[in-house]
N, C-alpha and C positions, 0 to 999 in steps of 0.2 A: 400824795397831793404837788401838782407839777407847780413849778416856782414862776413866779410872775416877774419881770421887769422891774428892776429897781426904777431905770430910768429908761426910757425910748431913742435908742439913736434918732440923729438926726435922717431925712431922707437925700438921697445923695443930690438931689436939687439943690438943696439948702449950703453947699458947698462951691460957691464959686470961684473957690481959688484954684480948683482942679478941674480942667478937664484933659478931654485924651481927642476931643476934633481940633481939627485944622493944626494940627502942629508943624514945625519948621522943618521942609526937607534937609536943612542944612545939620537939623540934630538927628531925625530920621531918615534914613536914607531909602527906605522905599515909600515914606511920604504916609505911612501909616503908624501910630503912638498902641502899644498897648494898652487897655484900657485900665486893668489893675481891678481890685475886688472891693466890691459894693453889697451892700443889706439889697438884699432883696427888695421886690415892691408888693409889698404887702399883701398888699387886698389882690392881687395874683397868687396865692397860696392856697391850697385846696384845702380843704378838711379832710381829716383821716378817713371820713364816710364816704368820700368819693373815690377814694383808692381802692386798687382792684383786690379783693380778697387771693386770689391766684394769677399771676401773669403765666404766658403761655409762648412760644415762640422759638427764634432760633437764638434768641439773649438771654435764654433759660439753660444754661448746659449744668452738669457735673464731673467731677474727675475723673469719676470712672469711663466715661465715654473719649476720654481723651489720653490719660497717664500712659497706657499700652500702646498708644496708634498715633504716633508722634507725625506720621505722614500728613495727618488732619492740620496738625497747627505748626508745621516750620516749613522753611523754604529752603531749598539750597540754592545758592546761586548760580548761575550756570555760567558757562565760558563765555557766552554771548552776553547776557547780562554785564557783566564786569566789564567788558570791554568797552559797551555804552554807557556805561559810569564812569569808567576810566577818561573816555575823553573827555565827556562832559564837565567832567571835575579839573582836565587839562586845559580846555577853552576859557572855563571860567577864569581859573589862577592865570593866563596869559594874559587875559581882560584887565587886570589891576585892578578889579571889580571888590572894595570891602565886601568882605564875609557875610556884612551885617546889611549890605543891599541884594544878596542873593533869592532870586525868584524863579519860579517857573520856567517862567519864560528866558532868563541869563543862563538856564540848566536843561537843554534841551533832550529828552529820550523820546524821540521820533518812534522807535520802535518797539518791541513786545513790552521793555519793564517799565515803560510809559504807561500800558496796558495794564500789566498787574497791576501799579501802584493804583491807577485808577478803579480798577476791582478792589481791592484789598480798602479803599477809602470805606467802600460803602460796607465792606465787611465789618469793619471796623466799629461801624457806627450803628449798624442794623443787624448785625448778624453776632457769632460769637464774642466779638469784640478782642481778639488778640492772633499776634502772628510771631513767629520767631524766623528771623533770615537766620543765615548760616552760611561762611565762607567770605566775608567781608574782610579783603587783604590788610588789613592795618599793618602789620607788620612791614609789610614791603610798602607800604604809601607813605607810612610817619602819619604822623597829627596833624599837619597840615593839610595834605591831600586826603586823607581819611576825614576830618570834618566838611572839608568843601564839600566832598560825596556824600556825603551822610546828611549835612543840611540841604542839600539839594534833592536827594530824595524825600526828605520831608516838607516841602514845599510841593508835591505831589498829594499831601494827605490833608494839611492847613497851614496856615499864618503863624509863622513862628514867635512866640510873645516870650517878653521877659519874663526868669523867673526868680529874681530878688531885687531888693535895692538899689545893686550897682549895673544893674541892666544886661545881666546874664541873659542872653538868646541860647547860647551853647553852654551847658552849665556842665560842671564835674562833681560826679558825685565820688568823693575820695573822702577819707578821715585824715584831716589835715589836723588833727591834735586837740581840736575843740573838748570842752566838755560836756557830755552826753547829759548830765545831770542838770544844767544849767537850761531847762527846757523853756524858761521865758525868753530864752536869747541866742539859743542856739539852735538852728536849724539841724537837723537830725541826719542828713544826707552829709555833712560834714564829718560827720564820727562813725564809729564800726559800731555802733549800737545798735541793738533791733528796731526793726522799724513794722510798727503795728500795723493792719489795715487798712489803707486809708485812700483816696482819690487825691491826684496833683488838680491845682487850678488850671488847668484847662482842657480842653476835649479831648485830646491824643497824647499821651505821652512816651515816647522814644526812647530807647537805652542803649547803645554801642559798648559792646564790652572791649575796651582795651587793655587789662590786664586784670586777673583774677585774684584773691587773695588766697592766704594760703589754707586756711581753713575759714568756712562759712561763707555769708555773703552771697546766700543761694535766694531764688524768689517764687513766690507765692503768688496765686491768681485766684480771684472768686468771682463769679456771676454774682453781681449786688442785687440780680431779680431771681436767681435762686436760694438767695439768703434771704430775702424779703419774704418770700413763700414759706422758707422755712419760718421766719417770725411771725407769720401771720397764721400758721399754724399750731405752732407752740408755745408762743407768746405775744399774742395779739395785743395787749397792754405796752408792750415793747414797742412793736411797731409801731401805734397810735404814738408813742412817747414820742418817737422818732421823727415823725409828720409837724409835730409841731414847734412854732418858730421859737424858743425858748434856748437855742443853745448858742451860746459865744465862742465866737473863733478867734483866738489872738493875731495881732495883724505881729506880734515882735518886734513893733518900732519899726517895719515896714512900712511906712505912709505917709501920704502928699500933705501938705498945708491945710490945715481945715478938717483934717481925717482924724476919727477918733480911733482908739487904741486897740479895740477890737470891730468884729461884726457880728451882729445875731441873726438867726436863721437858723434853718432847719436842717435833718440830716437826708431826708426824703421828700422829693417833691415830687409834682403827678404835673407833668407836663400839658398843655392845652389840648384839646381836642381839635380834629379828628385823632392825632395819633394818640394821645394820653397816656404816653411810657412813665415808667417810674424813674427817677433821677436821681443819685445818690452825692453827698457832698462830705465830706466825715474826712476826717484827720484825728485821733484820742490827744495828741502830742499839744497839738494846738488848743481844745477844750479844756484840758486839763492844766495850763501851764497860766494862767489867770488871778492865783491867787492871790496878785498884789492887786488887784482890783476888785475883789471879794473881799478881803479880809477888810478892804478901807471904807465897805459897805456902797460901792459903786454901782457893782453890778452884782446878781447873787451868786451866792457858790452853789457848786452844784450840789442837787438834792441827793440822798439815797436811793429815789429812783431812777434817777439819771446815771449815777456813777452804776448802778445795776443793769440798764440798760447798757450802756458802753461795751462793759464785760461780757453781756450775753451776743450784742453785735460780735464782739470778737472773738469768742468761743463758736458762734456759729460759722462764721467766715472760716477759721480756721479749719471745723470739722469736714467742709464742703470745699478744700480749695485743691488745685491741682500745685503739684510741687515741679520748677526747669530749675538747669544748672546751667548757667551761661558761660558759653567758653568764649575766648579771644578769637574776638570776630563775628560773633554773634548779633543781633539785632533784634530788641524786643519793642514791637509797636502795642498798644495797647488802647483801646476807651477808658476814659475818666467818668462817661456817663455812668455804664452799667457794670464796669468792674473794677472791683477793688482790688490792691496790691501789697504785696508785702514782702519784708528782706529780713533775711535769718540775722543776728550777730556774727561779727568775722572776725578773723583775726589775719594780718598782713605778713609779708614775707619780712624777712631782715633784711635791713640794705647789705648788699647794694640792689638787692631785687627790688623791679617797681611793686608800687604799693596796688592795689584793688583800684580801679581807674573806672569809671563807666560814664563816656560823653550821653546829656542828656540835653532833648528837646522836648518844649511843651510847644503844645501846634493848638490851634484857635480853628474851629467852624462854624463859622456864624450861619444861622438858621436863613438867612439866604441864600445858600449855596449848600443844601442838604443837611443841615448840621441839626441837630435839637433846639426848640424854642424853650427858653429857661424864664423862669421870673425875674432877670437881672434888666437895666434898663440898658445895655451894650450888648442884647441878645444878638442885633445884626449886627454887632461890628466888627469887621474882619478880625482885628486883634482883641477880641473880648477877654474877659477872665485875664490869667496872670497876673503880674507882679510891678507894679510900676510907681517909683515916687519920685512926683513931680514931673521933671521936664530930663531926668536923669539919662543920657543916648544908650541905644543897643551897643553892646559889644559881644564879640564872641572869641574869647579869649579860647587858647588852645590847652589850657592845664587849669588846673585850681588854683586859686591865688584870694 
């Protein structure tokens, strides 16, 4: 039997001390604050009986369709595209605008590149959900111009949101020596450990490869809709358990005043009609790191059924996944709505060679601008999701810190 909550979290409206509305433009240069993480609006969660037995359409894909056909999911930048991006980056740098103030209007791409990104946004949200750009000249441009150009591209896909308690809107996936076994305190992207299949707290995630590891650090993607279909066919009891709001996700201390240390939610959601799409939110590290609260009897411990479901979910993702290797100058964009992603463990080069380094973007796509309708109070907010702590301002460091 599935566990029940020991105590029910308060609804977000009962936390008057934190708001993402009407932020100070002195703190948030583009006038919009990352909303952060909330419990779902529980009366908007659909019962398992309302979920489809099988999902069809372009969001359902299998690795066999792509692994021998890279032309279907890669796009080498053309010379003209690089020239247009380079000019926009140079003009933005010359304007002396803070990187946190970059917008689509301040990074004009009037020719083919802008049209390409517009088409890509639709493909990420409503199609297969991923692409790999190749040939971004990071070694020629250096960290600053590469960051400007990369964030500029991102503004055509969504609104960048904060990725941690320090307000990083430009993140850095890099081993900084933190202990990956301390999962209640440490974010795994700051270690060299394996990242199991998960979705980030944004609608779209981007990864720009600045430097590769000596060994490992390779990428895996899977259609969560293909995973759902497999679960419904092979383990419907697991599928049902994953639709129930009995899963506690750790904030790992990244919370605003008045917020609890966790959120209680489900793993699979059903978008309201007419679309009725299945949305996934999952990260096993955030689910398994809450023993400090379950041991104290504050929240329920993971049941045997939940542990089994988590393992079957991971095993199904592994079985159906597409493997890829990011080279220096590659940019991977993917949907967090209907794609789960993972990373193999890795070993870095010895100094003085650079450590593995990916610049990361989390991008929001509100439902008022073509994004999915989600059962959260911030579904229409331009910078929905992300991780926001109090009024910590957005920052865009050029390297890990």
